[in-house]
N, C-alpha and C positions, 0 to 999 in steps of 0.2 A: 767686392764679393757679392754674389747674388743673394736675394732675399731668402730663397729656399736653402742655400748653403748655410747662411747665418742661423736660420731657425734649426736646421739639422744639427749644427755644432752646439747650439744652445741646449737642445734636447739631450745631447751627449755630455753636457757640462764641460765643453772643450773650447770655449772662447777665450782668446787672449784679451788684454786690456783694450787694444785698438779695435778688435772685432766687436767687443762688448759695447763700446761707444757707438759703433755703427748700428749694432742691433737695437740700441735704445732709441735710435732715430727712426726706426720703422714706424709706419703709420699706425699699425695695430699692436705696437709695443705694450700699451696699457692692457689690451685684451689678453695678450700672451702672458703678461705678468700676473693678471688675475687668474688665468688658467693655471699657472705654476703654483699659486697659493691654494687653489682648490684641489690640486693634485696631492697636496700634503695629507688630505684625508684618505687617500687611497694608498695602501701599503700591502705588498704581497707578504704572504706568510714567510717567516724566517726559514731559510734553507740551509741545513747542516750538511756540508759537503762530505765530511768524513763519514758520517752516518749513512748517507745515501750511497757512498762508494762501497762500503761494506755490504750493503744490501745487494748492490750490483754484482759484486764478486761472488756472493753467496748464491745468487740466482744462476750465475754462469756455471758454477760447480754442480748445482743440484739439477738444473733443467737443461743446461746447454743451449739456452735461448738468448737471443739478442735482447739486452735490457731495454725497458721503455720508461725508466724513471725520468729520463731527461725531458719527456713530454710534459710532465706536470709543471715544472717551472716555466717552460716555454708557453704553455697555455695560460698560465697566470699573467705573464708579461703581455701576451696578446690581448687578454681580456682587459687589462688595465689601459693599454693603448687605445682600445676600442672605446672605452669609457671616456678617456681624455679627449679624443677627437670629437666624440659626440657632444661632450660638454662644451668644447671650443666652438663647434658649429652652432649649438643652441644659444650660447651667450652672445654671439656676434651677429646673428641673423634675425633673432626674434624681434617683433615690433613692440613698441610701447603703446599701451592703450590706457587712456584716461576717461573715466565715465562719471557722470553725476546721476543721482536718483531724483525722484520727485522732491520738490521743495529744497533742493540742494544746489549750490553754486560752488565753483572752485576756480582758482587761478594757478597756472603752472608756467614755468620758464622752459623754453626750448633750448637745444644745445648751443644756439648762436646768441642767446640772451633775449631773443624775441619772447614776448609774453602772450598768453592766451587765457582769456576768462571764459569759462563754460557756464552757460545758463542751465536751468533745471532740465533733467532728462536728456542729456546730450552725450555724445561720444566722440573722442578725438584719437586718431591713430597716427604714429610716425615711427621712423626707424633711425635710431641714433647712429648706427654704423655707417649709413650712406648719407648722413646729413650734410657733410661738407660738399659733396658732389651734387646732392639733390635735396633742396629745401622744399619738402612736400609733406602735407598732412591730409588726412581724410577725415571729413566731418559729417556727423549725423546729428542734427539738432541746431543749436544756436551758439555762436561764440564771437567774442570781440577780440581782435588781433592788434597788437602793437609790434610791428615787424622791424627788426634791426636792419640797417643798410647792408647790402651785399648782393649776392646773385639772385636770380629769379626765385620768388617764393610763391608756391601754389597751394591753394585749398581746393581739394576735390570733394564734390558732393554727388549724389545720384542725379541731381537736377542740372548741374553745370560746374564749371571750373573757374576759380578766381585767381588771377595772376597779378602780383604787385611787386614793387621795388622800394621797400622802405616806406611804410605808411601805417595809418590806423583805419580800420574798417570793421564792419559787423556783417556776419553772414548768418542767415537763418534759413534752414532747410527742413521743412516739416512736410507732412502729407499734403500734396498738391499746393505747396506754398514754398516759394524760393525768393529770398530778398537779400540784396547786398546794398549797404550804405557806406559811402566813402566819407571819412571824417578828416583825413589828411593825406596828401600825396596824390597818387594816381592809381586807379584800380581798373583792371581789365576783366570783364565778365564774359565768359564764353558759354553761350546757351544755344542749342541746336546748331552748332558749328559756326555761329556768328558771334563776333566779339564786340562788346559795347564798352567804351571807355568812360569811366566816372571820375569827375573832379570832386573836390571837397563840397559836401552838401548835396551831391547828386545821389539818386537811388535807382536801383533796378529791382522791379517787383513783378513776379509771375504768380498768379492765383488761378488754379484750375486750368493751366495751360494758356492763360490770357495775360498779355502785358498790361499792367496797371500803371497809369501816370500818377506821380506823387509830387507834392509840394517840396520845395527845397528844404533840406534838413538844416535847422539852425543850432541844434545842440552840438556840443563838442564830444559827446559820447552817448551811447544808448541808455535809455532810462532804466533798464533792468539792472544795470550796474549799481544804481542807487535804490534798489529794491522797490521798483515800481514798473508797471507795464503800461505803455501809452499807445493809443491807436488813433489813426486819422482816417476816417471813412473806410473802414475795413469790415468785411463780413462778420456778423456777430458770432459765427461759429469759431472764428480764429480767436476771438476774445475768450470764449468759453474753454477752448482747448488750452490756452495759456493759463487760465485760472486753474484748471485741473492739474496742470504740471506744477504750479507754484504752491498749491495747497494740498496736493495728493488726495483729491476727492473726485467723485463722479457726479456730473451735473446732468440732470434731465430737464428738457424744455417742454413745456405744455402750453400750447396756444401762442408760441413765439416763433416768428420766422427767423431761422438761423442764417439766412442769406441777407437780411437787412443790414445796411451799413451802420457802423457804430463809431462814434468819436468820443474819446474820454480816456480814463486811466484807472488803475486800481493798485493799491499798495500790497506788498508781499508779506507784511508782518502783522496784519490785522484783518482777519477774515470777515468780521462783522462789517467793518468799514468798507472792505473790498466788495462785499455783496451789495451793499447800498450803492456803491459807485457804478456797478454794472446793471442794476435793476431800476433805480429811480429814473434814469433818462428814458426808459422804455415803459414807465408806469407799471412795472411788473412787481410781483411779490415772490417771496421765497420761503421755503421750509427746509429744515435739516433733520436728518436721521442718520446717526453715526457718520460714515464717510460719504453719504449720499445727499445731494442737495437738489431740490426741485424748484425750478423757476416757472412761474405762471404768469401769462399775459392777461390783459384785461378781457 
């Protein structure tokens, strides 16, 4: 029996045992079952047949008109069906969005048991309904992925697309900054229609539209998962931007070149220590006022 016939008979509550077993094997059975549960909240007003019949006969005798009482229950049923199908469409097509705010991190599990850890001020979108056919997420910000083996897995960003087949990797996409680091497996990075293959320890980095060469990565995971940000010869402005995300502050630079290269790290759980970590190498000083921090060069 075709899928549409099974669903139609299910709606009429007219499935035999064999047909019901076939219905349970439908790919969207769980969604339909959820729909059935939600429908319990919708109930048409009780309709008294005898009472309405007397009204009809009375109207015929007094006005000699065709009765219209049958329209009311019909419209009630039509309204309920419209709500039902709208609810079904909404619950099966809507995307799932996970977001983090300043100074916040989170880890989630995708429908295939892959896991994603989101760094501060990041956004991840995926669709549960289409996951079996299309393992694809959209990322804004930074995330570390542990991908379960299976079909092609894609991470889409505004800068480029990352394609993998069961691996561990980190993707960071910020303003004029796009970086992918492979920690395990094989990663393909598509940027400007060209794909670059990354093996464990290899990185792909674009800053302000320029490709930046990096040393081989020796860590087994990004440092931010252990509440620290590490930088190797990166523009100081990227350090400040990450500091602002981790501590939810605004930083102003006075007499400091934001494009000078910086190597070092700062912790995410001690702002005083973190400030010293990013100012002492530059012989800079700092002052704080509420959520605003000013760094001054010599």
